[in-house]
N, C-alpha and C positions, 0 to 999 in steps of 0.2 A: 276763271276758266283756269284748266289744270295747265300748268306751265312744264310739268316735268314729262320726260318719258321713260320707259322702261327699257333698261339696258340688257346686254347680255356679253359674255367674252368677245363675240366678233364685232361688236359696238364700241365695246371698251378699249378695244386696241386701235381705233381709229385716230388719227392725229387731228390735234384740236382745230386745225382750218377747216376739215371736213366737218367738225361736229357742230361748227358754226352756222351748217346748212339745216341742220335737224330739228324739227319742231314737234311738239306733241301731238298726237292723232286724238282729239277730243270725240270720243265715238258719240257723245251726247250731241253734238252739232248736227249728225244725219237725221234729217227729218223723214219721215214716212212716205212722203214722194221719193226722195232719194232712194229709200230700200226698195220702193217699188220699180225705179227705174234700173237698179241693179239686178234685181229679180228677173225683170222683162228680158233685159238684155243676155242675161247669163243663162236663162231658159232656152231662148231664141238660139243663143251661140252653141251651146252644148247639144242642142239638136241638129243643127248644121254643120258645125265644125267636126261633130262625130263622123261625118261621111267626108271631110275635104281637108281634115287639118292633119299634120303629123301625128303618127300613134303616141308620141310623147305628151301630146296634149293632155287627153283625157286622163292618162296614167297620172299626170302632174297636178292635174286638180286634186285628185285622191290624196296624192302623196303630200302635197303643201297644205291639204287641209282647208282648202275655199269651199264655201259654202254658197250653193246657188242661192238660197233663200234669204240670206243676210250678208251685207256689206262686211268684209273682213277685218277685225280686229289685227292690227300689224302686229302688234307685242305679243297677242295670241299665237298669231302665225308664226313668229320667231322660234317658239317652242319645238314647232314643227321643222321649219326651215333649217335650224341647227343640225338635225339628224342627217341632213343632206349638205352640211358645212357652209350654210349662208346665214344671213339675216335679212331683216328689211326695217327701213327706217322711213319716217315721215318726212316731206319737204314741202315748201310752198311753191308749186307751178316749177315751171322750168328753172333749173341752175345751170352755172357754166358748163361748156360740153366737158372741159379738162376734169372739173371737180366730179361731174357724173361719172366719167371712165374710172377716175380714181377711186370711187366707191367700187366699183364694180373689181379694181384691182384687188381689193379688201375682202372680196365676195360679199358685199352688202348691196343688196337691191335698194335704189333709190325709188320711192313711191309718193307720187303727189297726192295727198290725202282728201283733195275735195274732188266732188262728184259732179260731173255733168248734168245741166239741167236737163228737163223733160224735153225741152224742145230742140235740144241736141242730141237725141237719146241715140241716133245712129252713128254720129261723128263729131269730135269735137277738136278744135286744133290745139286745146290747152290739154297738157297732161293731166289725167285724172286717176283714180282708183279703179277704175274699170280699165282704162289702158296698162297701166302698172302694175295691179293685183292680180287681174285675170288674164292680162297678155303676159307680162315678164315671166312672174312666178311659175304657172306650171311648167312651162318647157324648160326651166333649168332643174329640173327634177332629173333630166336626163344628164347624166355624167358627162358625156363627150361634150354636148353643148355647154354645160356648166363651165368647164374648163376654157372653151373657145371665148366665153364671156368675161371670164377672170383674164385671160391671157389680152383680151382685147382692150380691157381697162388699162392693164400694166403697160402696154406699149402706147395706146391712146393718151394717156395721161401725160406722155413724154413729148407728144407731138407739138412743135412750134405753131403758134397762132401768128396772124397779122395783126397789125394794129387796127384793121377795118371788121377782125372777127368778132370782139366783144361789142362793137357798134351792132352788128347782125344779130347777135344773141340778144342785146337789150331790145332792138326792134322786133325780132319775133316774138319774145316774151311779152311785149306790151300788147302788139296785134292779137296775140292766142287770147291775153286776158279780155282785152275789149269786145273781141268776138264770141266769147263764152259768157260775157255779161250779158245780163238782159236789159233791155231800153237804153242801149249805148247808141246815142246820136249816128247816124249814117255818116257824117261827115267826118267824125272820130276815126270810125272804122277805116274810111277811105283813106283818110291823111295816114293812118298807120299802114296802109296797104301800099301806098305810094314811096314809103319810107323804106320797107321791105323791097318792093320792086327796085329801086333806084340802087338801094346797097347790092341787092343781087346781079344787077347789071354793072355794077361799077367797083366790084371786088379786087380786079386786077388778078393777078396770078395767083391761082388757089395756093393756100397755105397748105403745110402738112395737116392741123388740125381740120380745114374745112375738107381735104380730101379725106381724111380718116374718117370724120363726121359722114360723109357721102357713104363711105363701106358701112358705117354702123348703120346707117338708114336703109340702105339697099339689103341689109341680112337681119339684123337684131329687131329692126323696127318692121320692115316689108319683105322679108325673104319668102321665098318659097323654096321647094325642095324636092328633089326627084326628078322628072323629065319635063322637058318643055311641053309635051303633047299632054302629059298627065301629073301635073304639078300638086304637091300639098302645101298646106299653109303651116309655117313655124314663125314666122315675125309678129311681133306683139300688137304692133299697130292693126293688122289685118285680124289677129284673133282678138280683139276688143271692138272692132267696128262690124255692126250687124249689116251695115251697109256696103263697105267695102270688100268685107269678106267674101259677100256674094258678086259684088261687080268684077274683083279680080279673076274669078274665075270663066268670065266671058272672054269673046274673042275682041272684045273692045278694049282689055288691056294685051299691049304687045308683052310677050314673054322672051327674055333675052339668057342665053345660058351665062353663068355668072362666071367674070373673070378679073383681073386688076383694074381692066378700064371702069369698071363701076366707081371707082373714086375719083374719076373726072365727070362723071354726072350728077350735076346738082339737083335738088329736089324743091318741091314748094310745098311747105308744111300745111299751107290752109285749103289745098285741093286734093281730090284723089289723084291717085299717081297714073300717068298714061302708060307707063312701062315698068316690068318688075323682072328681077333677075332670079334665076333656078340654079340654085346649087345642087351638084350631084348627090351630095352626102355632106354631113358635118364636118367630117375630114377636110373636104375641100377648102371649108371655112378657114380653116388653121392655115392651110397651105397658101391662100392667097395674101391672109394677114401677113405671113411671115415674108410672102414676096414683097408686099409694100413696106414692111418694115425695114427690110435691105436697102430701100431708097431713103429713108429717113435719116435726118443728120444725127440721129441716135445712134446709128451704126455706121455711117459714113463720116462723120466728123468734118475735118478739113476747114479751107476757107470757106466752103459756099454754107458750113454749119455755121460758122462764127457769123458771118453775115445775116445768115436767118433769124439767129438770136439778136443780134443788133436792130433788124429791121422789127421785130417783134415790139419792142419798145418796153418789154417787160422782164421780169426776173426769170432768169435762164442760166444754165450751168454750160461748162465746157469741161472736157476731161483731156487730161494730157496723158500721153504714152508712159509717163511714169503711175499714173492711177490718181495723180493729184487732179481735184475738181475744184473749179474755180466756180461760185456762184455769186451773181449780184446782176445789175441791169449793164450790160454791155453798150458801148457808145462807140468805140473806135477799133480798126484794126489796121495796122500796116501791113502791108504786102509786097512780097517781092519774089519775081518768078513764079508767080502763080500761087503761092504758098504764104500762110501767115507769119510774120516774123515778129510782130508785137501785138498785145491785146490790150485793151482798157476798158476798166469799168468804174461808172461814176455812182457815187453814194456807196450806201452798206453793201460790204461782200464779206463772203466767207470761204474759207479754204477747207476742204475735206478729203477724205481719204475711204473708199468704199462706204460713201454715204455717210461718215460720221464724221464731224467737225474737227479738226484737228486744235488741239489745246491751245489756248492763245491765239488761235485765228480765227475769231468770230466776228460779228458786226460792229462790236463795240471796239474791237482793234483796228479793224480796218473800216473804219466808220466814214473815210473820206473816199473811199475808191482803191482801188488795186491796179497796177499796170506790170506787164512783164515780156521779157523777149520769150519767143518760142523758136526753137528750131537748132541748128548746129553752129558751133564755132566755126569763123571763116578759115578755110584754109585745113580745117580738121576734121577727118572722116569720122573719129570716134566721138560720140556724143556725150556730153556730160554725164548723162543718165546712166551710159555703158560703161563708166570708166571705174576701174578697179581702185582701191584705196593708193595703191603704188602709180597709177596712171595720174590721180588727181594731185597726188605730189609734185609728180614729173612736171604738171601744167602749172604748179604754184597755187591749185585750189585748195587750200587748207587753212584753219583757224589763225587768225593774227596775221595774216599775210594782205597788205595792199596790192592788188592785181587790177588789171584791166581786161575785160572780157571783150572780145569784138565777134560779134555775131554777124551771121549772113543777113543781107539786107541793110548793111550800115550801121547796125544797133549797138552801140557801145555801153557797157556797163564798168564803171571805175570806181573801187571802193577797198574798204577793209573787211576782210570777211569776219564776221562774229561767230557764226555758228552754222551747222545743216541740221536740216531734219529728215530722217531717213523712214521709210517704209519696215513693216516686219521682215522683207528679206533682204533688208540693207541696202535697196536703192533710195539715193538722194532725190528727195522731193523738193526740197527749199535750201536756198542760200542766204543768209541773212548779214546785210552789209551795213557799216556806219560810215558816214563821211561821202557817201555815195552820190554819185552824177549818173545819170543815164541820157543819152542823146541817140538822135538819130540825125547824123549831119550836122548841121547848126539849130536843129529842133531840140530843145531841153525837153526830156521826158520826166525828169525826176531831178530835184535839187537836193544838197547835203543838208540844208535849212529844213526841209520837210520832214527830216526824223530818220528813222530807221526803214532800210528797203529790204523788202523780202522779194527774193526773185524766185520766181517758180521754174522748175527744172523739167524741160519735156522737149525732144524733138520734133513732136506733131500732135496735133489734136486729133483725138481719135472718137471722140463722140462730142454732140451738142444736144441739149434738150431743154423744154420748157420745165421751169420750176427750180427749186433747190435741190442740192445732192441730199442735204440733211434738211428734214421737214422741221427740226427745232430750230435751225440757225436763224429763222426769220419771223417776224412776226406777221403773221399771214391772215389774222382775224379781222377780216375789213371786207367783208361782203355786205354792200350795201345795193340792193337791187332799186333801180328807176322805178319799179312799178309793183304793186302788191295785187293779188288776187282779189276779185270783188266778190262781196258775199251777198247772196240773195236779198231783196229787200223784205221786210215783215210787213204785211198789211192785214188788216182785217179779214177780208176775202181769203188771202192765204192760208191764215190760221185756221180758217172754217176750211177750207178744203183739206189741211193737212190733218186734220181731227177725222175728216171722212176717211180719209187713208188710214189713218191708225185704227179706226172702227172696223174697216174690211179687214187688217192685217189681223186683227184680234179675233174677229170670227175665224178666218182661216186657221188660226194655231188654237182654235177652241178655248180662246180668254174670254174674260167679260168684255163684252163692248155696251157701249150706252145706247146703240139705235139697232135696229134691225137692217137685215140685208135690202128689204123693198123701200125703207124709209132712206137708207143711205142711198139708192137708185134715184128716189123721188129728189133727194137735195142735190145731188151732184147733178141730175138733167135737169133740173129746174134753176137753179142757181150758178152752175158752171157749166152751160151747154158747151164749152170749147174743149172741156177736159176728156180725154177719150181712154186714159190707161186704167183709171178707176173703175170705168164703166167694163172694161175687158177683165178686169179682176172680179168685177161682180158677175159677169157672164160666167166665168171660171167657177164660182161657187153656186150658182143658179143651177147649171148644168150637173155639176157634181153632186147636189142635193135633189136632182131631178125636178126642180121648180121651172117645170115648161113655161108658164104664164109669164113669169118673171123672166127668164131666158127669152122669149120672144119681144118682149118689149124694150130689152136692152140692146138686144140686135136690131131693131126698128131705129133704136135712138141712134145707136152706133153708124146707122145709114145715112141719117141726116147730118151726121158730123162729117162723115166721107163728103158728101154734096157742098157742106159749107167749106170743108177744107180738104180739098183733094189731094193736096201734098202729103198727107198722111194717110191716104187709103191704106197703102201696103202694109203700114203698122198696124192698122186694127185687123186688117186681113190676116197676117202673119199671126197676130195674137189670137184670134180666134181659131184659126186653123191649128194651133199649137193646142189648144185646150181641147179642142175634138181630137185630137190625134193621141194626146196624153191620156186624157180620161177613158178613153174606148178602149186603149192597150192595156 
């Protein structure tokens, strides 16, 4: 199997920790049945969505080069997507939300390259190429919407998760895989559903990541646009679901004007949505996104931001008012008067400025952690960062001087100053000490025998966010999902059916076929009586070739299939209606 993937400049610039999710799209893995599923969904969607989708959808299909007749080759798509400043990569099912959004920030569309089974042709809880390729790709041809998607990714990947968020991701991923796979024992599905239900009901206070995922769901995935009375579809989940795109337009689904309250509305990925949000226009999407971003620790910082990073129990970053960025796993904050006065990271830590690691302050140097006071010196209104060289001299803060600095909150730093590190504007970022002791009251925070002490300079925390400041500071090649997508089983019966689908495809495309249309119908009706899609395709060709006798036999056969399988009656009816409508026009 091919293990390489075709790249381009947009994909080349992705950081290594995102590239770990990319897998090859082996086009040969798509079977004739897969191709028929794609064709049915796309023909039905284009016919219906032309009436109810936002005008950008059909324009986008043409611009992004998505073919109704064939599953798209993503890396062929890339040549066209590049013209609108985007790219596409293949992945295996759901990837962590933060990674998904970070791809968007780089203008890269993530596409699960598997395709739903025929049995799940209307809707699948698992991401697939119909959802991602036919849902997401066309709408990004709209520049205003594409900028929203990019900006959403930029902000969303900085959202801080809770310790439970990753559990939820893994639980939803597993459930989607089990529900999409064939012959999954009912007890396995039920167990996975119970785990998702348990987590949904025990998430505690929603994290930033949970809230921004909600916004993503109600806009990018399931968004409506226009007026509540007459909305149009732009969300990819709706654009790619022949069932839900029709269902959402009925009065059974409540339509709500879109606002920031959508961030608190959770969703169930395995069921049709009982309510949807309607945005006035794409400009409102950006307005609400900015409104939400203003509530994030990314922009508010402070004590609450540090606490969010600590509670996440994951790699995060705080930025001080000097611009110094501390990245690591934060484990403790000491507070005074509702302000942080000391922060502590445990394990590998890196210090950066403007997203670039400071020379000599990577994870090898700060391998055991990092701790520093934050804030002002006790009784002095002028913060260290605001002191001029003359001020620093006046307060004895200069090289070679043994000094004791008393910070608010009873934090004391006592040692000999070796040197300092400044930013390009000359503002001091770090002060390096030897023979240094750091205490809070009787509590020892740093001892001279631990080595050199680097003290961060900053009167306040202006930002806190998920992940490192410099993506190159840490080895983040660690994605090991707990579950993998399950491929269809190969059986003699299935191989025979696939070969029949291939022959009908060849006949439609005027290629050499092993059997005639009549022989194919005899084989499928006699040996595969529950299959319906191939008979619909045979009916299409019979009608087109004015073979009324065969057409009548196929329709009669499909009536029998409807009686045996009433749950697919509407799919057969829709397929035949589409044939009659298309051929007669």
